[in-house]
Structures are given as structure tokens and as C-alpha cells.
C-alpha positions in Angstrom: 0.5 -0.1 -0.3 1.5 3.9 -1.3 1.7 6.3 0.8 -0.8 7.9 -0.6 -3.1 5.2 -0.2 -2.2 5.0 3.2 -3.1 8.7 4.0 -6.1 8.8 2.1 -7.9 5.7 3.9 -6.4 7.1 7.2 -8.7 10.8 6.3 -11.5 8.3 5.5 -11.7 6.5 8.9 -10.6 9.6 11.2 -14.4 11.1 10.5 -15.7 7.6 11.2 -13.8 7.7 14.9 -15.2 10.5 15.5 -19.1 9.7 14.8 -18.0 6.8 17.4 -16.5 8.6 20.0 -19.8 11.5 20.2 -21.6 9.1 22.3 -18.3 8.7 24.7 -17.8 12.3 24.4 -21.5 13.8 25.4 -21.3 11.1 28.4 -18.1 12.6 29.9 -19.0 16.2 29.0 -22.5 16.0 30.9 -21.2 14.5 33.6 -19.2 17.3 34.3 -21.9 20.2 34.0 -24.4 21.6 36.1 -27.5 19.9 36.1 -29.2 23.1 34.1 -26.8 22.5 31.6 -27.3 18.4 31.2 -30.5 19.0 28.8 -29.9 21.9 27.3 -30.7 22.1 23.6 -28.6 22.8 21.3 -26.1 21.1 23.8 -23.0 23.1 26.0 -20.0 20.4 25.1 -17.9 22.9 27.4 -19.9 22.9 30.8 -20.2 26.9 32.5 -20.3 28.5 35.9 -22.7 31.4 36.8 -21.9 34.0 39.5 -23.8 36.6 40.4 -24.3 38.7 44.1 -26.8 37.4 46.2 -27.5 39.0 49.7 -23.7 40.7 49.0 -21.9 38.2 48.1 -20.6 36.5 45.0 -22.3 33.2 44.9 -22.6 30.5 42.0 -25.8 30.7 40.4 -28.1 29.2 38.2 -29.7 31.3 35.5 -33.7 30.3 35.2 -34.5 33.3 32.4 -35.1 36.9 32.0 -38.0 39.1 33.2 -39.4 40.9 30.3 -41.8 42.9 32.6 -40.5 45.4 35.5 -41.9 44.4 39.2 -40.7 44.2 42.8 -39.3 41.9 45.4 -41.1 42.1 48.5 -40.8 40.8 52.3 -44.5 39.7 53.7 -45.1 39.2 57.6 -44.1 35.7 57.3 -40.8 36.7 55.9 -41.5 35.3 52.6 -39.7 36.7 49.7 -41.8 37.5 46.5 -41.4 38.6 43.1 -44.5 40.3 41.9 -45.5 43.5 39.4 -45.4 46.8 41.0 -48.6 47.6 40.7 -49.6 45.0 43.1 -47.6 46.7 45.4 -49.2 50.1 47.5 -48.8 51.6 50.6 -47.2 48.6 52.3 -49.1 46.1 51.1 -49.0 43.3 48.4 -51.9 42.1 46.7 -51.6 38.1 46.8 -54.2 36.1 44.3 -54.6 32.8 45.2 -56.7 29.7 44.2 -58.5 28.2 47.2 -60.8 25.0 46.9 -61.6 26.0 42.9 -62.4 29.8 44.1 -60.0 32.7 43.6 -59.1 34.9 46.8 -57.6 37.7 46.7 -55.5 39.4 50.1 -54.0 42.3 50.8 -50.8 41.0 52.6 -48.3 43.4 54.9 -45.5 44.0 53.0 -42.0 45.8 52.7 -40.0 46.9 49.3 -36.7 44.8 49.1 -35.5 45.8 45.6 -37.1 47.6 42.2 -36.8 45.2 39.2 -36.5 46.6 35.5 -37.4 45.2 33.2 -34.8 42.6 31.1 -32.9 41.6 34.8 -32.0 37.6 35.2 -33.2 35.9 37.8 -31.1 33.2 39.6 -30.8 30.8 41.5 -28.0 29.5 44.0 -26.3 26.5 42.6 -25.5 24.2 45.9 -25.2 20.4 45.6 -28.8 18.9 45.6 -27.7 16.0 47.5 -27.1 17.9 50.7 -29.6 20.4 49.9 -30.6 21.3 53.4 -33.3 24.4 53.2 -34.7 26.2 50.4 -32.0 27.5 47.4 -31.9 31.7 47.6 -33.1 32.9 44.3 -32.7 37.1 43.2 -33.1 38.9 40.0 -30.0 40.4 38.9 -28.5 43.0 36.1 -27.3 41.0 33.2 -23.9 42.7 33.7 -23.7 41.3 36.8 -23.8 37.8 35.8 -20.5 36.7 35.4 -20.2 33.6 33.1 -16.4 31.5 33.2 -15.5 28.1 32.1 -15.6 25.8 35.0 -15.3 21.4 35.1 -18.6 19.8 38.2 -15.9 17.5 38.8 -18.3 17.7 42.1 -20.5 15.7 39.4 -18.6 12.6 40.4 -18.6 12.6 44.3 -22.2 13.5 44.4 -23.0 10.8 41.8 -21.0 7.8 44.2 -23.0 9.5 47.3 -26.2 8.9 46.2 -25.5 5.5 44.7 -23.9 3.2 47.2 -21.4 2.5 44.4 -18.6 1.3 46.6 -21.3 -1.6 46.9 -21.8 -1.9 43.1 -18.6 -1.6 42.1 -17.5 -4.9 45.1 -20.3 -7.1 43.5 -19.7 -6.6 39.8 -16.3 -7.1 40.9 -16.9 -10.9 42.9 -18.8 -11.5 39.6 -16.0 -11.0 37.2 -13.8 -12.6 39.1 -16.0 -16.0 39.5 -17.0 -15.9 35.7 -13.6 -15.6 34.2 -12.1 -18.1 36.1 -15.4 -20.2 35.7 -14.8 -19.3 31.8 -10.9 -19.8 31.5 -11.2 -23.3 33.2 -14.3 -24.3 31.5 -13.9 -23.5 27.9 -10.0 -24.4 27.4 -10.4 -27.7 29.0 -13.6 -28.1 26.7 -12.1 -26.8 23.7 -8.9 -29.1 24.3 -11.2 -32.0 24.4 -12.4 -31.1 20.5 -9.0 -30.0 19.1 -6.2 -32.6 20.9 -8.4 -35.8 21.6 -10.1 -38.2 19.3 -13.4 -39.6 20.4 -16.0 -41.0 18.7 -18.5 -38.1 17.3 -16.5 -35.2 18.2 -16.8 -33.3 15.1 -20.8 -33.9 15.4 -21.1 -32.5 19.1 -18.6 -29.8 18.2 -20.9 -29.0 15.3 -23.9 -29.2 17.8 -21.9 -26.9 20.3 -21.9 -24.2 17.5 -25.3 -24.5 16.8 -26.5 -23.1 20.3 -25.2 -19.5 19.1 -27.5 -19.4 16.7 -30.2 -19.7 19.8 -30.9 -15.9 21.0 -31.1 -15.4 25.0 -34.9 -14.8 24.8 -35.7 -18.1 23.8 -34.3 -19.8 26.9 -34.8 -17.1 29.2 -37.9 -18.7 30.5 -37.1 -22.0 30.6 -34.0 -20.7 32.8 -35.4 -18.7 34.7 -37.9 -21.9 35.9 -34.8 -24.2 36.0 -33.2 -21.9 38.7 -36.2 -20.9 40.0 -36.6 -24.6 41.1 -33.4 -24.4 42.6 -34.1 -21.9 44.8 -31.6 -19.8 43.3 -33.7 -16.7 42.2 -32.3 -13.7 44.3 -28.9 -14.9 44.4 -25.5 -15.0 42.2 -25.7 -18.7 41.4 -27.4 -18.0 38.2 -24.8 -15.0 37.4 -22.0 -17.3 37.4 -22.4 -20.7 37.8 -23.5 -21.5 34.1 -20.1 -20.2 32.6 -18.2 -23.3 34.3 -20.6 -25.4 31.8 -18.5 -23.3 29.1 -19.8 -21.1 26.0 -20.2 -21.7 22.1 -17.7 -18.9 20.8 -15.4 -19.5 23.4 -14.6 -23.2 22.8 -14.8 -22.3 19.5 -12.3 -19.4 19.7 -10.1 -21.2 21.8 -10.4 -24.5 19.5 -9.7 -22.7 16.8 -6.0 -21.6 18.3 -5.1 -25.2 19.8 -5.2 -26.1 16.3 -2.7 -24.2 15.4 -0.2 -25.7 17.7 2.0 -28.7 16.2 1.0 -32.2 16.8 4.6 -32.6 17.1 4.5 -31.1 20.8 2.1 -33.2 22.5 3.3 -36.3 20.5 6.6 -35.6 22.0 5.1 -35.0 25.3 3.2 -38.3 25.1 6.5 -40.3 24.4 7.7 -38.9 27.4 5.0 -40.1 29.7 2.8 -37.3 30.1 -0.9 -38.2 30.5 -3.4 -36.1 28.7 -3.9 -33.6 31.8 0.2 -33.2 31.7 0.1 -32.3 28.3 -3.0 -29.6 28.8 -1.4 -28.2 31.7 2.7 -28.3 30.6 2.1 -28.0 27.2 -1.1 -26.2 25.6 -2.0 -23.9 28.6 1.9 -21.9 28.5 1.1 -21.8 24.6 -2.3 -20.7 24.9 -2.1 -17.7 27.3 -2.7 -15.2 24.6 -5.7 -16.8 23.7 -6.9 -17.3 27.4 -6.4 -13.6 28.1 -8.6 -12.6 24.9 -11.0 -15.0 26.6 -11.2 -13.8 29.9 -10.8 -10.2 29.1 -14.2 -10.8 26.6 -16.2 -12.5 30.0 -14.8 -9.4 32.4 -16.3 -6.9 29.9 -19.5 -9.3 29.0 -20.1 -9.9 33.2 -19.0 -5.9 33.9 -21.6 -4.6 31.3 -24.1 -7.5 32.1 -27.6 -5.8 32.4 -30.9 -8.4 31.8 -29.1 -11.6 34.1 -28.7 -8.8 37.2 -32.5 -7.4 36.3 -33.9 -11.1 35.8 -32.1 -12.7 39.1 -31.8 -10.2 41.4 -33.9 -8.9 43.5 -32.0 -7.3 46.7 -30.6 -3.9 46.0 -27.6 -5.2 47.9 -26.9 -7.2 46.0 -26.7 -5.4 42.7 -24.6 -4.7 40.1 -23.4 -1.2 38.6 -25.6 -1.7 35.6 -28.8 -2.8 37.3 -27.6 -0.1 39.8 -28.0 2.6 37.6 -30.9 1.6 36.2 -32.3 1.6 39.8 -31.2 5.0 40.5 -32.4 6.4 37.1 -36.1 5.1 37.7 -36.2 5.5 41.6 -35.2 9.4 41.4 -38.0 10.7 39.6 -37.2 13.1 36.9 -33.3 11.9 35.8 -30.6 13.9 37.2 -28.5 13.0 33.8 -25.4 14.9 35.0 -25.4 12.5 38.0 -25.9 9.0 35.9 -23.7 10.8 33.3 -21.0 11.1 36.4 -21.8 7.3 37.0 -21.5 6.2 33.8 -18.2 7.4 33.3 -17.0 5.7 36.3 -18.2 2.4 35.6 -17.0 2.6 32.1 -13.1 3.8 33.4 -11.9 0.6 34.4 -12.8 -1.1 31.2 -10.8 1.7 29.7 -8.0 1.2 31.9 -8.0 -2.9 31.6 -7.9 -2.3 27.9 -5.6 0.0 27.4 -3.3 -2.4 29.7 -4.0 -5.8 28.1 -4.2 -4.4 24.1 -1.2 -6.0 23.5 -1.9 -9.4 24.6 -5.9 -9.0 23.6 -4.5 -8.3 19.7 -1.7 -11.4 20.0 -5.1 -13.7 20.9 -6.9 -12.4 18.2 -4.1 -12.2 15.4 -2.3 -15.7 16.2 -2.8 -18.4 14.0 0.2 -20.3 14.9 3.4 -20.6 16.4 6.5 -18.6 15.4 9.4 -20.9 14.5 
């Protein structure tokens, strides 16, 4: 491939990579925004912070909009601050209109003037951490010139998300399940693949084809039957349905390891057998050391699959203390009423971070395991 052709391909692939990275960038950007900017359209990619004087103190605020009509801010005898049209305040009294039992009631309440609000002033609300808010936030109207805008990343969203969501418990649960599934997958699939690749036995090819045929059966087809089996075993509500089945192998991983085992020269196993090694010794001392790249790929696939699994925990777990990260994020979204997208995206970023770090440090083994087709001489 010439240099010009390489540059052309790279020029074409960079925009495509940007398309695939768009959801990731949006998630990370939303995780660093205050709540009022999380779902703003058009989206604000770079988070901004606003400051204005509240009670004479420069305070971080959330702009709520522009008041097009002049009015006044008054304090009633009950120390309640109100914004009302200027015509509703006269001679130390403010006219308040309420709806009581379907009837419109007008009252004159004693009040004192706090501020005149000219047209075009901006309503601002004190920006505080809603997870720790103990009282009603302060509000005011300020001149547009008094509103200070600056770029500021809301790193506190990550701490707030970890306080709102029992993140440490969900992470520990997920790591335990990932560890059990990785162990079960590498042990079971490597043994089964060795039997299909290196051991001669009647019907081997037929049963291997039957194993591959199971890949064409989608999970929803067997979901109800599996649930009935696990319910009869009294495993529903426990982690057993999520990690015990992987100790019985999976068609894709068996196929991947079998194809790798077939690339190992038969002379190595024959030489080991002449030296008196049993099948188990051949597998453990010859095949496994040479299969580390392929086993690393299988372990990585299983780790990512278990880490991101949502359907399994949704079906079998009903105790919040046993939730995984994927199910915990969905539970947080459903229980909060209106979704706090900035906190949800912060938690999703924290959930994605271990996978990115794991792939970054294991990409060499991953690529080697996928690309290897035989032994180097």
C-alpha cells in the first residue's frame, strides 16, 4: 500500500472514529456539567459556571431566564420573599391572588419593599449540591451585567454520584461476579476446547457442530426456561444464576480456543506423550503455556460481558444490596423521578473507566490473541 493510499484511508477513518466517539464525548461532557446544562438544546459541550451577587456575596448561581416585565421583590410579614408586578404593591401592602378550593381569593398582605426589578433582569437561583441541600435555595433578580460567566468543570458531580448511588457496594458486587465468571470461563472452555481439538473420540465433530449451533439460539428463547430451572433450584435472588452457568462453557469461547489449539503443532504433544505425560499433563504443561494470549482474550471478553451485563441481574436479583453496577444505575434512574442526567452520566463514566483502563493495559495481549494463527518458528 502506497503512502498516498494510506493517507487517504486515514483521512476517511478519522471522521468515522469521531462518529463512534461522539456518545462517549457527550457522556463525559454531561458528567462535568451542572444540572441545568445537562439537557440544554442545543447542547453545551464545554460546561460553564455563573456567578452573581446574592445578599451582597458573590455566589455561584443558576440563571433561570429573563424577566420581561418590571416588578418588585417584597418580603411579607411571614418573611416570605415574593416577586410581584409593581402595580400589586402599594402603601406597604401586596396583593396576593390564590386559588382556594376552586375559588380565586385575593388578599392584601403587609409587606416591605426589598428591590425594584427593571425589565430584562435575570432571575438566578443559588447553585448548591442538591444531594446535601438542607433548606430552600436563595433566589434573586440581577442585572445582566452583574452575571459573570466562566468555564468550570463540575468535578463534584462524581462525588455526588457516589454519595447518591451506593457505588462502592455495586462495584464490589460486580468485581466478585467478574472474578467468578472469568475463572469459570477460562477453566471450562479451555478444557472443553482441548477435548474438541486434541483428543480423538467418537462423534467429536458432530458434537462440536452441535455446540456451534447453540450460538444461533438467542437468549430470549431460553430465558423463561432458564428462569424456571433456577427458580426450582431456589437460586432466584442470589448470584448463582449469574456465575454457575459459565463453568459449563460457552460456544463462542470454545470455538475460539479450539481454533487456537489446532495451530499448535501435533509434534509437541506427541513428544510429551512419548516422555510419559498424561493428557492432563500435556494440557497443563504444553498447551496452557502456549495459549496464554488466547486465554487472555477469552478472559477479557468474559470480564467485559459480566461487567456490562444488565439482563441477567435484572432477571435474577431482587435485593438492592446484591445489585451490580449496570442494574444499580438503572435503579437510580427509575427511583429519582426526574432523571438527574449529570449524576447518571458521572456514574456511567466511573463505570466505564475500569474497562478502558483494563483494555489499555491488555491491548497487546488482546491483539496478539486475536491475530495469532500459529507458532513462530
